[in-house]
C-alpha positions, 0 to 999 in steps of 0.5 A: 521163973515162978512155980506154983505149989504143985510144981508146974510153971506159971502160964506167964513164965511158960510164955516167956520161956517159949518166946525165948526159944523162938528168938534163939531159933529165929537167930540161929537160922538167920545166921545160918542163912546169912553164912551160906549166902555169903559163902556162896557169894564170896567163894567164887570171888575168892577162886577167881582171885586165886586163879589170877593171882597164880597166873600173875605170880607165874607170868611175873616171876618168869619175866620180871627177873630178866627185865630187871637185870637188863635195866640194871645193865643199862643202869635204869633200875628205877624203871622197874615197877611191881608187875612189869613181867605181866605188862611185858607179857601182854606186849609180847602176845600183842607183837606175836599177834601182829607178826602172825597177821603178815605173810612174812611173819606166818612163814617165819612162825612155820619155820620156828615151829618146824625148827622147835619140833626137831630139837630133842625134848623141847620138841616133844613138850612143844608139840603136845603144848601146840595140839592142846592149845589147838584142841580149844580152837573151833573147826575140829571134831575132836579136842575140847570142842565136843561134849559127849556122854558115856556110861562110866565107871560102869553101866547106869552111871553117866559121865560128861567128857570131851571127845579128844581123840579117835583111834582106829581099831581093826577089831571094832572100828574107830574108838573114842578117847573120852576125857572126863574131868574131875570136879571142881578142878578139871586139870585132872581126870580119867581117860576112857577108850570106848567103842563109839556105840557107847558114846552119845553126842550133846548140844552142851557147849564146852563153856557149859561143860566147864561151868558144870565141872568147876561148880561141882554140878551146881551150875548144870544144863536144864536138859540134856539132849543125847544122840548117838555118835555118827561114828557109831555106824562105822563100828565093827561087830566084836570078834568071836571069842577064841576057841580055848580047846 
């Protein structure tokens, strides 16, 4: 870079310096764009891999030791292989489905369910687990099949949740129990009990709602059509305030 006697840069040097800055800025923008694009592409893949790895470790870790012990008892340790617990779980699930499809199997399963409920501690865990699984099945008005909107944590702020239960109240009629999952992992959240006057039904499917939560709102429905919950017509007038005099 050369200077003139008056101390100013030569025009050629100024042009070279400007081109250098543009090249550096262009390279920076290119790297930033590619890194963001790569992150958006690979993060869902990584999360999916971690979820399946967690399921694999849990299922295989529970069943594999018992299977290997059985093989050791009969002198067939060489029959074992990595992932045998997952294979055994798939076979067990299939056999349970075959058993449940027959009339004798249905009676046997119902007897086992009644027996499990009567066992202390086990019955509590089993009942809660069964109700949770049934909440994902169709044909129910509550559970994780009905996506609603409520103003939470205060008026003017809307939250998407699942109507998981309905509680009858002598004061205000039926109350809505709404589970509001946290993003990006819905395994925790808030539980709100609100009057049905403040509950709005939506046409959003549970799958769309879960994608909305998992993505932190990036994958969101284009429009939300909200209508008053039909149970709102059964809401009673609030009780008058007690006389403190």
